[in-house]
N, C-alpha and C positions, 0 to 999 in steps of 0.2 A: 250477839252483837247486831245493832241495828243502825241503819243509815238515817241520820237526823238532819233536817234542814235548819240551819241556824235561825233563831227567832229574830235576829236583828234585821232580816229581810223584811220584817212586818212592822217594825217600829223605827228603824234607823235608815230611812230610804235614801239618804244621801250616800249610803254605802255604794261602792262600785262593784259589788258582788251579787250575783244572782245564780246560785248553785243549781237550781232546777232539780234538786234531788227529791226523791219520793220517800215518804216515811213507810217503812215496812211494819212498824208498830207504832201506836200512838205515843206521843211524849208530851206530857202536861207541862206547859210553860207559863201557866197562869200568873204565878208570882213574878216571873221575869217581866211579863207584860205590865203588871201593875207597878212594878219598880220603875220601868222605863216611863210610864205615864206620869209618874210623880217626879222622878229625878231629872229627866231630860228638860222638861219646860222650866223647872225651878232653876237648874244650873244655867240654861241658855238665857233666861231672863236676867240673872245677875251679871252674866258675861256681856250681854247687850248694853245694859245700863253703864257699867264701868268702862267697857271698851269703847262705846260710842263717845262717852265723855272725854276720855283720855286722848283718843286718836283725833277727834274733832279739834280739840285744843292744840294739838301738834300742828295740824293743818292751818288753823287760824294764826298761830304765832309765826310760823315759817313763811306763810304767804303774805300776810299783811304787816308783819313787823320785821322779820328778817329779810323779806323780799327775795328769797331763794338766791342769796348771794354766793353760796358755795356749793361744791359738789355734794358734800355730805347732806346739805339742806335738801337737795333734789332727791337723794335716796331716801331720806327720812320722810318727806312728803309722799313719795310713792309707796313706801312701806305702810304709812298711815292710811292711804287710800285703799290699799289691798286689804288691810285689816278691817277697815270700815265696811267695804263691800262684802267681805266675808261674813262679818257680823250681821249684816242686813239679811242674809239668807237664813239665819238661825231661827227667827220667828216662824217661818214656814215649817221647819223641821220640828219645832216645838208643838205647833198645832197638829202636825202629822203624828207625833208621838201620842197625843191624846185621842185624836178622832180618826186616824187614818188619813190617806191622801184625798183631800176634798177638792182638789183642783184637777185640771185636765192634763192631757199628755204634753201640750205645749209648755205649760207651767212647770211640768216635771223636767222637761229637758232644759228649760231656762234656769231653774233653781239648781239642778244638779250640775249643769255646766258652769254657772256662775260661781257656785261653791268651789269647784275644782280649779277654775281659772285663778281665783284669788288665793287659794291655797298654794298653788305652784308659784304664782308671782311673789307672794310673801317669802317663800323659802329661797327663791332665786335672788330677791333683793337683799335678804340677809347674807347671802354669799357675797354679793357685790360690796355690801358694807364691810364685811371682813377684809376683803382684798383692798378696798379703799383705805381702810385704817392702816393696813400694812404699808401701803405706798406712802402715806402721810408720815407715819412714825419712823419706819425703818429706812425708807428711801429719802426721807426729808423732802418730798417732792412738793413743789409749789404748784397749787392748783387754782389759783384765782383768776388765771387768764380765761378769756371768753372761749377760745378754741377748745381748751380742756373741758370746760363745763358743757359745751355743745356735744363733745365726744361722749360724755356720760349721760346726757339726755337721750342720745342715740341708743346707748346701752340699756336704759330704762325702757325705751320703746321696744327694743329687741326682746327684753325680758317679758313684756306683756304679750307680744306676738307669739313667743315660744310657749307661754303659759296657755294661750288660746289653742295652739296646735296640739299640745299635750292633752288638752281637755276635750278634743274632738270625739273620743269614744263616748263621753258623758252626753254630749249634745246629740250624737247619732243614735245611741242605743237605749237612752233613758225612755221609759214608757210607763204610762199610768194604766194599770190593769186591775181587774177584779180577781181576788184570790180567796177562795172559801167565802167568807161573809164580809170581807173588808176590801177596800180599794187601796192599792199600793202603788208606789212609784219606785221602780227598780230598774236595773240593767237587764235588758233582754237581748242576748246575743244569738246569732245564727247558730243552729244546732251543731253544724259540722265544724264550726270554729270556736265554739263556746269556751272550751278549756284553754285553748291557746290564747285567746284575747284576754280572758280573766287573769291568767298568769302574767301576761305582758303588762297589763294595766297595773297589777299590784307591784310588779318589779319596778316600773317607772315611778310609781308613787313612793316606794321605799327609797329609790336612788335619789330622785329630785327632792323629795320631801324630808329626807333625813340625811342620807350618806353624804351627799355633796355639800350642803351647808355645814354639816358637822365636820367634815374633813377640812373645809375652808376655815372654820373657826379654830380648830385644833392647831392647824399649821401656822396660820396668820398670827393668832393671839399668842402662841408659844414663842414666835419670833419677836413679837411686840413686847412680851413680858421680859425676854432676855435683853432687849434694848433698854427697857425702862430700868432694869436692875443696874445697868451701867450708867444711867443718867444721874444728873445732880439735882433735879427738881425735888422740892420738899414734899410734893404730893404723890411721889412715885408709889408709895405703899398703898395709898387709897386707890390709885389707878389700877394696881395689880389686883386689889380686892374686887373691883368692878369687873375686870376681865374674868376673874374666877367665878363671879356670880353669873355673868352672861352665859358662860359655857355650861355651868352646873344646871342653871334653870332650863336651858334648851334641852339638855339631856334628860332631866327630870320630866319635862312635858312631853318630849317626842319619843323617847326610847321605849317606854312600856307599850304604846300602841303599835310601834313598828315591830316589836317582838311578837305580839299577837298577829299582826299582819303577815309576818314571815311564817309563823306556824300555820296560818290559814293557807298561804300559798303553797307550802310544802304539802299540805293535806290534799290540796286540789291536784297537784302534780302526781302524787302517789295514789290518788283516788281512795283516801283512807276513810273508813267508816268509824264512827264514834258512838259511844253509849249515850243514852239520854242524859244521865247525870253529868257526864263530861261536857255534853253539848250546852247544858244550862250554865255550867261554870264558864265556858268560853263566852256565852252571851253576856253574863255579867261583866267579864273582863273587857269585852268590846265596848260596852256602854261606858264603863268608868274610864278606861284608857283613852278612848276617843274624846271624851269631855276634858280630860286632863290635857291632852294635845292641843285643844282649842284655846286653853287658858293663855297661851303664848300671845294671842292677839291682844289680850288686855295688858299683858306685861311688857310688850315691846316699847310703848311710850315711856315707861318707867326706866327700863334697862338702858334704852339708847338715847333718851332725851332729857328726862326730868332731873338726872343727876347734875346737869349743868348750871352753873351760876348764872350765865347769861339768860338761859331759858327761864329761870325763876324770876329774873328781873322783868322779862317780857310778860310773864304771867301777872305780876303786880301791875304793870302798865295797862294790860288788858282789863284787869279788874277795876282799875281806876277809870278806864274808858267807858265801861258799862255801869259805873256808879256803885260798885261794891265796896270800894275803899276811897278815902279821900286823898288829897294831894300831900297832906302832912304825913300820913302813914307811908306813902310811897317814898317821899324824901327821906324818912327815917330809915327805911329799908335800904335805899341806895347808899346811905352813908355807912351803915353797919356791915353791909355785905362786901367781902373782899373782891378785888377786881380779877384775880386769877381764876381761870376756868379749870374744870375738872374733867377727867376722862369720862366720856360718855355723853357729853352734852351735844356734841355734834355741831358746834357753832363756827368752827374754823377749819380751814384746809391747809394751813401753813404751819410749819414747825421749825424751830431752831434746835440743833442737835443737843445743846447743852440744857435745854429745858423740856426734853421729850416727856418727862413724867408729868408735866403740867399741861401737856397739849390737850386741846379739845378735840375729841375725835368725832 
C-alpha cells in the first residue's frame, strides 16, 4: 500500500485541496495527464461559448427589455451574472490544464477566489429562487411593490457578501509554486492547520454548494407541485414536468462530484492511503464529475428562463432590433404565440390561486 498524491493537484488547480502527501513509490499517471490536457480545454471551450451566449442573452433581455420589474427578474440577472463570471475563469484553467500555471501568485489568488465566489453565489441564488417561487405560488404573495423588491435586492447583496466571505480561504491560501518540473496554482495551508482547514473548506463547499440548494429545491418544489396538482390551470402538467426537470438536472450535475468530494474528505479525516491504481481512478472521476457539475452554468438560462413565452417574445424583439429578423416575422410570431406564460419563465411575481399552474415563476 502506498500513499499517492492525487494528480488533479497538477492539472486542476482551481481545486481547493493540497494534500501535501509524499509518494513512497512512483505512480505513473501520464495517461491521466494526457486525458486532462485534451478533455478539460475542449469541455471548457464548449461551456464558455454556450454559457456566455445564454447568460448574456438573459442579462440583455431582463435589463433592457423587462427593466428588472419583478423580484424574480432580479434573481435571474444575479444568477446570470454569477454564471458569467464563473465561466470567465474557465479559460485560465483550460490553459493551465495544457501548460501548467503560467501566471503569478496574484493571478492564482484572483482566479481561485473568483471561481469560488461565483460558485457559492450561484448556488445561494438558486436557493433564493426556490424560496421565492414557493412564496409566489403557495403563499400567493404579491411582490410588485417597491419595498418588497428592495428587500430582495438586499438579499442578493447579502448573498454576494456571504460568497466572498466563504471564499476567503481561496484568496488567502492560493499560491503559485514550482513542483517538480511544472508550476502549479494550489492551496498551501499552514502545516499545523492543514488537515483542519482542508476538511472545513470541503464541508462548506458540500453544504453550500449542494445540500442547502438541494434541500430548498426538494422542499419548495414539492409543496409547489402539490399546489399545482390542486390547481385548475390547463398548463399544470407542463409546469410539473419543468419542476421535475429542474430538480433532476441539478442532482445529475452536482451529486456525482459531491460524492467524490465526500469520499476525499473522509480520506483526509481518516488519513487513508490508497493504491496507485485506485488513485488513478479517483483522478478520472474528479476530472469528469467536476466538468459535469460546471454544466449547470450553461443550463440555468434554459431551465429558469427560456421556457417562458414572454422571454421568447423578447428574444424575437431583440433579434429584430439587431437586424436578424424583419418586422413581418416578428408580427407573425406575436400573433401565433399564446399569451399565457409557462412555469419557468420568471417574468411575473403575482399569482391568482385559481391559475397557479399557469403562473410564471
